[in-house]
FIGU-837693 format. One line per field, with one value per residue (C-alpha): residue number from 1; x, y, z; residue in one letter. Coordinates in Angstrom, 2 decimals, padded with zeros to 5 digits. Example, Ala and Ser with C-alpha at 12.3 -4.5 7.8 and 13.67 -1.06 7.14 Angstrom:
2
seq: [1 | 2] $
u: [012.30 | 013.67] $
v: [-004.50 | -001.06] $
w: [007.80 | 007.14] $
type: [a | s] $
//
This chain:
415
seq: [1 | 2 | 3 | 4 | 5 | 6 | 7 | 8 | 9 | 10 | 11 | 12 | 13 | 14 | 15 | 16 | 17 | 18 | 19 | 20 | 21 | 22 | 23 | 24 | 25 | 26 | 27 | 28 | 29 | 30 | 31 | 32 | 33 | 34 | 35 | 36 | 37 | 38 | 39 | 40 | 41 | 42 | 43 | 44 | 45 | 46 | 47 | 48 | 49 | 50 | 51 | 52 | 53 | 54 | 55 | 56 | 57 | 58 | 59 | 60 | 61 | 62 | 63 | 64 | 65 | 66 | 67 | 68 | 69 | 70 | 71 | 72 | 73 | 74 | 75 | 76 | 77 | 78 | 79 | 80 | 81 | 82 | 83 | 84 | 85 | 86 | 87 | 88 | 89 | 90 | 91 | 92 | 93 | 94 | 95 | 96 | 97 | 98 | 99 | 100 | 101 | 102 | 103 | 104 | 105 | 106 | 107 | 108 | 109 | 110 | 111 | 112 | 113 | 114 | 115 | 116 | 117 | 118 | 119 | 120 | 121 | 122 | 123 | 124 | 125 | 126 | 127 | 128 | 129 | 130 | 131 | 132 | 133 | 134 | 135 | 136 | 137 | 138 | 139 | 140 | 141 | 142 | 143 | 144 | 145 | 146 | 147 | 148 | 149 | 150 | 151 | 152 | 153 | 154 | 155 | 156 | 157 | 158 | 159 | 160 | 161 | 162 | 163 | 164 | 165 | 166 | 167 | 168 | 169 | 170 | 171 | 172 | 173 | 174 | 175 | 176 | 177 | 178 | 179 | 180 | 181 | 182 | 183 | 184 | 185 | 186 | 187 | 188 | 189 | 190 | 191 | 192 | 193 | 194 | 195 | 196 | 197 | 198 | 199 | 200 | 201 | 202 | 203 | 204 | 205 | 206 | 207 | 208 | 209 | 210 | 211 | 212 | 213 | 214 | 215 | 216 | 217 | 218 | 219 | 220 | 221 | 222 | 223 | 224 | 225 | 226 | 227 | 228 | 229 | 230 | 231 | 232 | 233 | 234 | 235 | 236 | 237 | 238 | 239 | 240 | 241 | 242 | 243 | 244 | 245 | 246 | 247 | 248 | 249 | 250 | 251 | 252 | 253 | 254 | 255 | 256 | 257 | 258 | 259 | 260 | 261 | 262 | 263 | 264 | 265 | 266 | 267 | 268 | 269 | 270 | 271 | 272 | 273 | 274 | 275 | 276 | 277 | 278 | 279 | 280 | 281 | 282 | 283 | 284 | 285 | 286 | 287 | 288 | 289 | 290 | 291 | 292 | 293 | 294 | 295 | 296 | 297 | 298 | 299 | 300 | 301 | 302 | 303 | 304 | 305 | 306 | 307 | 308 | 309 | 310 | 311 | 312 | 313 | 314 | 315 | 316 | 317 | 318 | 319 | 320 | 321 | 322 | 323 | 324 | 325 | 326 | 327 | 328 | 329 | 330 | 331 | 332 | 333 | 334 | 335 | 336 | 337 | 338 | 339 | 340 | 341 | 342 | 343 | 344 | 345 | 346 | 347 | 348 | 349 | 350 | 351 | 352 | 353 | 354 | 355 | 356 | 357 | 358 | 359 | 360 | 361 | 362 | 363 | 364 | 365 | 366 | 367 | 368 | 369 | 370 | 371 | 372 | 373 | 374 | 375 | 376 | 377 | 378 | 379 | 380 | 381 | 382 | 383 | 384 | 385 | 386 | 387 | 388 | 389 | 390 | 391 | 392 | 393 | 394 | 395 | 396 | 397 | 398 | 399 | 400 | 401 | 402 | 403 | 404 | 405 | 406 | 407 | 408 | 409 | 410 | 411 | 412 | 413 | 414 | 415] $
u: [034.42 | 035.29 | 031.67 | 030.43 | 033.27 | 032.14 | 028.58 | 029.74 | 031.63 | 028.58 | 026.01 | 024.00 | 022.34 | 023.81 | 026.24 | 025.49 | 028.27 | 027.07 | 027.84 | 031.27 | 032.07 | 030.96 | 033.34 | 036.17 | 035.56 | 037.77 | 040.61 | 040.17 | 040.18 | 043.27 | 044.99 | 044.04 | 045.20 | 048.52 | 048.90 | 048.10 | 050.65 | 053.31 | 052.40 | 052.68 | 056.06 | 057.31 | 056.02 | 057.43 | 060.73 | 060.66 | 061.80 | 063.17 | 065.23 | 066.74 | 068.34 | 069.42 | 071.09 | 072.94 | 074.02 | 075.21 | 077.32 | 078.87 | 079.54 | 080.10 | 080.82 | 084.01 | 084.78 | 082.14 | 083.01 | 080.70 | 079.00 | 078.59 | 077.12 | 074.62 | 073.63 | 073.19 | 070.87 | 068.85 | 068.57 | 067.35 | 064.45 | 063.72 | 062.32 | 059.53 | 059.05 | 059.68 | 056.36 | 056.88 | 057.98 | 058.92 | 061.19 | 063.41 | 063.41 | 064.32 | 066.98 | 068.59 | 068.60 | 070.07 | 072.88 | 073.50 | 073.97 | 076.26 | 078.42 | 078.63 | 079.57 | 082.37 | 083.59 | 082.93 | 083.65 | 080.63 | 080.45 | 080.28 | 077.57 | 075.59 | 075.86 | 074.83 | 071.99 | 070.63 | 070.45 | 068.25 | 066.04 | 065.19 | 063.29 | 060.47 | 060.08 | 059.88 | 056.79 | 054.88 | 052.90 | 051.87 | 052.33 | 053.50 | 054.54 | 056.81 | 058.22 | 058.91 | 060.64 | 062.82 | 063.64 | 064.88 | 067.07 | 068.43 | 069.38 | 071.30 | 073.12 | 073.86 | 071.92 | 070.41 | 069.15 | 067.17 | 065.79 | 064.62 | 062.76 | 061.01 | 060.06 | 058.63 | 056.48 | 055.36 | 054.32 | 052.35 | 050.53 | 050.10 | 049.75 | 047.50 | 050.28 | 052.86 | 055.57 | 055.55 | 056.82 | 059.26 | 060.91 | 061.48 | 062.77 | 065.37 | 066.42 | 067.05 | 069.08 | 070.98 | 071.94 | 073.32 | 075.36 | 076.67 | 077.58 | 079.39 | 081.31 | 082.27 | 083.41 | 085.52 | 087.32 | 088.58 | 090.36 | 093.91 | 094.90 | 094.82 | 091.25 | 092.22 | 090.31 | 092.43 | 092.41 | 093.26 | 094.31 | 097.06 | 100.68 | 104.04 | 104.02 | 101.02 | 101.73 | 100.24 | 097.33 | 096.39 | 096.46 | 094.21 | 091.76 | 091.78 | 091.08 | 088.13 | 086.78 | 087.16 | 085.31 | 082.52 | 082.19 | 082.14 | 079.38 | 077.33 | 077.58 | 076.73 | 073.69 | 072.43 | 072.78 | 070.93 | 068.09 | 067.93 | 067.89 | 065.00 | 063.06 | 063.70 | 062.37 | 059.35 | 058.27 | 058.64 | 056.82 | 053.90 | 053.65 | 053.65 | 051.30 | 048.73 | 048.79 | 045.01 | 044.47 | 046.33 | 044.45 | 044.29 | 046.76 | 049.46 | 048.94 | 052.18 | 054.06 | 054.92 | 057.39 | 059.85 | 059.05 | 060.20 | 063.44 | 064.18 | 063.23 | 065.61 | 068.38 | 068.28 | 067.78 | 070.67 | 072.90 | 072.17 | 073.04 | 076.24 | 077.57 | 076.81 | 073.61 | 071.79 | 068.55 | 066.11 | 063.58 | 060.12 | 058.05 | 054.85 | 055.99 | 056.69 | 060.14 | 058.74 | 056.79 | 058.98 | 062.60 | 065.22 | 068.52 | 070.64 | 069.11 | 071.62 | 071.33 | 074.01 | 072.10 | 068.99 | 067.48 | 064.54 | 062.74 | 060.23 | 058.95 | 057.77 | 054.38 | 051.16 | 048.88 | 051.77 | 053.05 | 056.79 | 057.95 | 061.31 | 063.28 | 066.58 | 068.63 | 070.91 | 074.03 | 073.32 | 070.26 | 068.12 | 065.32 | 063.35 | 060.20 | 056.47 | 055.75 | 058.78 | 059.03 | 061.69 | 064.68 | 066.86 | 069.68 | 067.61 | 066.53 | 063.09 | 060.91 | 058.05 | 054.54 | 053.81 | 052.59 | 050.56 | 049.21 | 052.37 | 054.79 | 056.15 | 058.59 | 059.23 | 062.08 | 064.49 | 066.61 | 069.06 | 070.83 | 073.08 | 076.28 | 076.07 | 079.00 | 078.57 | 076.74 | 073.06 | 071.35 | 068.52 | 065.78 | 062.49 | 059.53 | 057.55 | 053.86 | 053.09 | 050.06 | 048.01 | 050.09 | 053.12 | 054.01 | 051.24 | 053.86 | 057.23 | 057.49 | 057.67 | 058.27 | 061.57 | 062.49 | 064.24 | 066.76 | 068.42 | 071.10 | 072.68 | 075.46 | 076.00 | 073.08 | 073.55 | 077.28 | 078.07 | 081.83 | 081.40 | 078.09 | 077.89 | 074.93 | 074.12 | 071.20 | 070.23 | 067.37 | 066.69 | 064.16 | 061.81 | 060.62 | 059.57 | 056.21 | 055.92 | 059.65 | 062.20 | 064.90 | 068.35 | 068.72 | 071.60 | 074.11 | 075.01 | 078.19 | 078.53 | 082.04] $
v: [-031.46 | -033.32 | -033.52 | -035.97 | -038.27 | -038.29 | -039.02 | -041.91 | -043.42 | -043.43 | -044.25 | -047.44 | -049.33 | -049.01 | -051.90 | -054.43 | -053.74 | -055.84 | -059.28 | -058.10 | -056.81 | -060.13 | -061.91 | -059.55 | -059.66 | -062.75 | -061.16 | -057.84 | -059.57 | -061.54 | -058.30 | -056.60 | -059.60 | -059.47 | -055.77 | -056.47 | -059.28 | -056.88 | -054.42 | -057.19 | -058.16 | -054.62 | -054.42 | -057.79 | -057.14 | -060.48 | -058.93 | -055.42 | -054.09 | -057.45 | -057.70 | -054.06 | -054.58 | -057.61 | -055.73 | -052.75 | -055.06 | -056.88 | -053.76 | -050.83 | -047.39 | -045.82 | -044.68 | -046.90 | -050.34 | -053.25 | -053.08 | -049.30 | -049.57 | -052.26 | -050.36 | -047.12 | -048.93 | -050.30 | -046.78 | -045.46 | -047.91 | -047.27 | -043.84 | -045.56 | -048.80 | -047.58 | -049.01 | -052.52 | -055.20 | -057.58 | -054.93 | -054.84 | -058.63 | -059.21 | -056.49 | -057.78 | -061.36 | -060.30 | -058.26 | -061.01 | -063.60 | -061.29 | -060.57 | -064.23 | -065.30 | -062.73 | -063.71 | -060.48 | -060.56 | -061.89 | -058.78 | -056.51 | -058.74 | -058.61 | -054.83 | -054.08 | -056.59 | -055.76 | -052.10 | -053.05 | -055.71 | -053.74 | -051.24 | -053.81 | -053.33 | -049.56 | -049.99 | -050.76 | -053.54 | -056.25 | -059.11 | -062.40 | -063.80 | -060.81 | -061.01 | -064.72 | -064.25 | -061.41 | -063.40 | -066.35 | -064.00 | -062.49 | -065.98 | -066.49 | -063.21 | -064.39 | -061.41 | -063.81 | -061.32 | -059.49 | -062.81 | -063.72 | -060.41 | -061.00 | -064.60 | -063.33 | -060.95 | -063.80 | -065.85 | -062.92 | -062.41 | -066.12 | -068.06 | -070.67 | -072.10 | -074.49 | -073.29 | -069.94 | -071.72 | -074.07 | -071.25 | -069.29 | -072.37 | -073.04 | -069.39 | -069.51 | -072.73 | -071.31 | -068.35 | -070.71 | -072.63 | -069.36 | -068.14 | -071.38 | -071.43 | -067.78 | -068.52 | -071.42 | -069.08 | -067.20 | -070.25 | -071.42 | -074.93 | -076.12 | -074.91 | -071.90 | -068.71 | -066.10 | -062.51 | -060.24 | -057.49 | -059.59 | -058.70 | -059.33 | -056.00 | -056.86 | -057.17 | -059.86 | -057.69 | -056.85 | -060.53 | -061.39 | -058.67 | -060.03 | -063.53 | -062.22 | -060.43 | -063.57 | -065.68 | -063.11 | -063.07 | -066.86 | -066.99 | -064.41 | -066.40 | -069.65 | -068.23 | -066.51 | -069.73 | -071.74 | -069.23 | -069.44 | -073.25 | -073.22 | -070.78 | -073.02 | -076.07 | -074.12 | -073.28 | -076.86 | -078.12 | -075.84 | -077.45 | -080.97 | -080.25 | -078.54 | -081.01 | -081.49 | -077.77 | -077.40 | -077.34 | -080.62 | -079.41 | -079.48 | -083.16 | -084.98 | -081.76 | -083.59 | -085.77 | -082.95 | -081.30 | -084.43 | -084.52 | -080.85 | -081.28 | -084.16 | -082.57 | -079.48 | -081.33 | -083.71 | -080.78 | -079.08 | -082.26 | -082.84 | -079.32 | -078.95 | -076.92 | -079.59 | -081.48 | -079.11 | -081.76 | -080.17 | -081.24 | -081.09 | -084.06 | -087.62 | -088.96 | -092.41 | -090.99 | -088.16 | -088.60 | -090.09 | -089.83 | -091.43 | -089.55 | -089.63 | -089.32 | -089.35 | -086.68 | -084.60 | -082.26 | -080.06 | -078.15 | -075.46 | -072.47 | -068.97 | -068.78 | -070.28 | -072.56 | -073.50 | -076.98 | -077.65 | -081.27 | -082.38 | -084.88 | -086.43 | -088.37 | -090.69 | -092.56 | -096.04 | -094.80 | -094.06 | -091.52 | -090.45 | -088.34 | -088.38 | -091.39 | -093.36 | -092.59 | -095.20 | -096.13 | -099.23 | -097.14 | -096.49 | -092.93 | -091.81 | -088.78 | -087.23 | -086.56 | -084.39 | -080.96 | -079.55 | -076.41 | -074.60 | -074.12 | -077.61 | -078.65 | -081.86 | -083.75 | -086.36 | -088.47 | -091.31 | -093.25 | -095.70 | -094.12 | -094.33 | -092.28 | -090.09 | -087.00 | -086.45 | -084.19 | -082.23 | -080.75 | -078.96 | -079.36 | -076.17 | -075.62 | -071.88 | -070.50 | -067.34 | -066.26 | -065.66 | -062.00 | -060.79 | -059.36 | -061.08 | -061.60 | -065.39 | -068.41 | -069.16 | -072.60 | -072.71 | -075.51 | -076.88 | -079.46 | -081.23 | -083.76 | -086.15 | -084.82 | -085.76 | -086.44 | -082.97 | -083.13 | -083.85 | -082.11 | -079.65 | -077.30 | -075.44 | -073.06 | -071.70 | -069.82 | -070.34 | -068.47 | -070.62 | -068.98 | -071.59 | -073.21 | -077.01 | -077.40 | -079.30 | -076.98 | -078.15 | -076.45 | -078.11 | -080.97 | -082.82 | -084.87 | -087.86 | -089.18] $
w: [-042.25 | -039.10 | -037.86 | -040.56 | -039.67 | -036.08 | -037.16 | -039.28 | -036.37 | -034.10 | -036.77 | -036.58 | -033.71 | -030.22 | -029.61 | -026.84 | -024.40 | -021.47 | -022.94 | -024.05 | -020.58 | -019.08 | -021.40 | -020.47 | -016.73 | -016.04 | -018.01 | -016.22 | -012.83 | -013.80 | -014.82 | -011.55 | -009.54 | -011.37 | -010.53 | -006.87 | -006.90 | -008.16 | -005.41 | -002.82 | -004.27 | -003.83 | -000.26 | 000.73 | -001.00 | -002.78 | -006.10 | -006.02 | -003.15 | -002.20 | -005.63 | -005.48 | -002.07 | -003.42 | -006.53 | -004.46 | -002.29 | -005.22 | -007.33 | -004.97 | -006.34 | -005.05 | -002.41 | -000.75 | 000.59 | -000.31 | 003.09 | 002.95 | -000.53 | 000.49 | 003.64 | 001.70 | -000.71 | 002.21 | 003.67 | 000.32 | 000.27 | 003.95 | 003.04 | 001.10 | 003.05 | 006.59 | 007.85 | 006.39 | 008.85 | 006.08 | 004.54 | 007.63 | 007.99 | 004.34 | 004.38 | 007.57 | 006.27 | 002.92 | 004.45 | 007.03 | 004.27 | 002.29 | 005.35 | 006.35 | 002.83 | 002.87 | 006.36 | 008.25 | 011.98 | 013.95 | 016.14 | 013.08 | 011.58 | 014.81 | 015.13 | 011.54 | 011.32 | 014.79 | 013.80 | 010.84 | 012.41 | 015.55 | 013.39 | 013.43 | 017.19 | 016.80 | 014.60 | 017.83 | 016.18 | 018.65 | 016.20 | 017.79 | 014.41 | 013.87 | 017.41 | 016.98 | 013.62 | 014.93 | 018.09 | 016.04 | 014.03 | 017.25 | 018.42 | 015.20 | 015.83 | 019.40 | 020.75 | 023.25 | 025.84 | 023.15 | 021.88 | 025.39 | 025.76 | 022.42 | 023.28 | 026.58 | 024.56 | 022.30 | 025.32 | 026.71 | 023.40 | 022.59 | 025.86 | 024.23 | 022.03 | 023.51 | 021.13 | 022.94 | 026.07 | 024.33 | 022.37 | 025.57 | 027.39 | 024.70 | 024.65 | 028.42 | 028.00 | 025.05 | 027.23 | 029.89 | 027.34 | 025.91 | 029.42 | 030.26 | 027.00 | 027.42 | 030.96 | 029.70 | 027.32 | 030.37 | 031.81 | 031.26 | 030.21 | 033.84 | 034.30 | 036.39 | 035.75 | 034.03 | 035.23 | 032.35 | 034.79 | 036.38 | 035.68 | 037.28 | 039.11 | 041.26 | 044.97 | 047.18 | 048.32 | 044.76 | 043.84 | 046.78 | 045.71 | 042.17 | 043.46 | 045.47 | 042.41 | 040.32 | 042.91 | 043.11 | 039.31 | 039.22 | 041.84 | 039.94 | 036.71 | 038.48 | 040.29 | 037.13 | 035.15 | 037.77 | 037.70 | 033.89 | 033.99 | 036.46 | 034.26 | 031.26 | 033.11 | 034.38 | 030.82 | 029.60 | 032.69 | 031.84 | 028.39 | 029.86 | 032.78 | 030.55 | 027.67 | 027.84 | 027.22 | 023.93 | 020.63 | 018.74 | 016.12 | 018.84 | 019.74 | 020.60 | 021.35 | 024.57 | 022.66 | 022.04 | 025.39 | 027.24 | 025.25 | 026.01 | 029.68 | 030.28 | 028.24 | 030.47 | 033.77 | 032.99 | 032.03 | 035.35 | 037.23 | 035.26 | 035.82 | 039.50 | 039.37 | 041.34 | 040.83 | 039.12 | 038.03 | 038.49 | 041.47 | 039.39 | 037.27 | 038.38 | 037.60 | 036.88 | 033.96 | 032.66 | 033.77 | 031.39 | 033.31 | 030.60 | 027.64 | 024.78 | 021.01 | 018.35 | 016.42 | 017.03 | 014.44 | 015.38 | 012.62 | 013.51 | 011.57 | 012.31 | 010.55 | 011.86 | 009.81 | 007.55 | 006.73 | 006.52 | 006.39 | 007.77 | 005.67 | 006.76 | 004.21 | 006.17 | 005.09 | 003.69 | 001.77 | 004.82 | 004.34 | 007.41 | 006.99 | 007.82 | 005.56 | 006.80 | 010.50 | 011.31 | 009.15 | 008.98 | 010.52 | 013.63 | 012.83 | 014.00 | 013.40 | 015.36 | 014.09 | 011.06 | 012.18 | 009.28 | 010.95 | 012.15 | 014.00 | 014.46 | 015.66 | 013.79 | 015.41 | 014.11 | 016.46 | 016.00 | 018.76 | 016.87 | 015.64 | 011.85 | 010.48 | 007.44 | 006.22 | 006.97 | 004.44 | 006.03 | 003.87 | 004.40 | 002.06 | 002.20 | 001.63 | 001.63 | 003.44 | 003.44 | 006.43 | 004.22 | 003.58 | 005.89 | 008.20 | 007.95 | 004.19 | 004.06 | 006.24 | 007.93 | 009.15 | 012.51 | 012.98 | 016.08 | 015.30 | 018.28 | 017.82 | 020.76 | 022.79 | 026.44 | 026.06 | 027.33 | 026.89 | 023.17 | 022.50 | 019.62 | 019.26 | 016.07 | 015.54 | 012.14 | 010.52 | 006.80 | 004.66 | 002.56 | -000.64 | -003.19 | -002.51 | -002.71 | -003.20 | -001.11 | 000.23 | 001.30 | 004.66 | 006.48 | 006.56 | 009.74 | 009.97 | 012.29 | 012.82] $
type: [e | s | e | p | k | l | e | l | q | i | a | g | p | e | p | e | l | e | p | q | m | d | e | l | e | p | e | v | n | k | f | l | d | n | i | q | s | k | i | d | d | i | k | s | g | s | l | y | y | v | n | h | i | k | k | a | f | k | s | p | k | k | p | l | t | p | l | q | s | a | y | q | t | y | m | g | y | k | d | y | l | h | d | s | m | s | f | y | i | y | s | a | r | t | i | y | d | l | m | c | d | n | k | y | h | p | i | i | i | r | n | v | c | s | r | i | i | t | n | t | i | e | l | s | v | q | d | p | q | m | f | r | s | v | a | y | f | m | l | q | l | l | s | i | d | e | a | i | l | l | f | q | q | v | k | e | l | n | p | v | e | p | q | s | y | l | d | l | a | l | a | y | f | f | k | v | r | f | n | d | d | e | f | d | f | m | k | d | l | d | g | n | k | l | n | k | n | n | n | n | n | n | n | d | n | d | m | e | d | d | d | d | d | a | k | s | e | t | n | d | i | f | n | n | n | k | d | l | l | k | k | s | v | e | n | i | t | y | v | l | s | h | s | d | e | w | a | g | r | f | n | e | i | e | y | i | a | i | i | w | l | n | w | i | v | n | y | a | e | a | f | g | y | g | d | i | f | p | e | q | l | t | k | d | k | f | a | i | p | d | l | k | f | t | l | v | v | s | l | g | w | d | t | d | k | t | d | v | d | l | h | v | y | e | p | n | s | g | h | c | y | y | s | n | k | k | t | h | n | g | g | r | i | s | r | d | f | t | q | g | y | g | p | e | v | y | v | i | s | p | k | v | p | g | n | y | r | i | t | a | k | y | y | a | s | h | q | d | s | a | s | t | g | s | t | s | c | v | l | w | k | i | n | n | l | g | d | f | e | n | e | k | i | h | f | e | m | v | r | l | t | i | n | k | d | e | h | n | v | m | t | a | k | v | e] $
//
């Protein structure tokens, strides 16, 4: 009795399926695109494991600590996403933010996050965007030697982009500043170098040996710093002396290169490293011996062919950005780089006290999530640049996730 029913169902003329399929094709394609988008979300980590890591940290199951719980969750996903660069970058950034928010010791933060992020290097993918993104993160962790090695790799892979040289130059200079600050921590209030091995039981010969060791260590630090400063200047000099070779999208990169060059040269002069101004450049054209700014903000980003706009909201209703390059307070901004990597630079010389709100307006590109998950903006904030006794340097890396939105990325205070 079932056969007649089947005959009834197929009775009649054959239906015209082609037109119906044509009508459905846009909907089918939309559905398939949506499925692919979900797959991309999983691979990039923009939805799933990031939230799970956060949840594991905030609600750990005994006897695990919040950090152990979050790390265990990361390790669980690693089994499935072990070949995804963006997975390691997202995971490291997420755990970094959680640890910073909960005031973990910087050394613990560096050790945990370095262990995660260095998995990207072990993938053996020669991707300059990935190397650059990881190097910026290493700078934020104060793993400066590792950042330098990565920036050297970027320069080797991308020698045709001036940012490859400027990033490496700043990393060298950052290392010098870190060395000098660390050295200062080993001095007493009178400026004398402390020897942690000294005690009251030392005899005169032991004290003389300690003094010799201290002098030798001081000379090693000094000579190493001078070498790093020269390398920094060499990279910036290359950018300035080859300005006619850079692609048109890097026009006016010389503006920030000249600021960085004079900042570093003047620092070397002020702290006894001598005159390291490059012989290839004329001082009449490039030297600014008295370079000083109350505030400098440099905004770069780690993905090519991406547009991120720097906005600085000054006290007294000043707003400096690409459509208003000079404010009534005296703030100025460099050209608008619309094809990656920046940097866009804000400077102000007059001392206008108050809070400066710094934002980045982000326009996503097809580069996003290809390897690193999304775009990160890279910020250098320098208060009292050139006034080395009162200078304050801050480096930060901030992930940008919402396209065509203005992100609050930093606040600078001028007193």
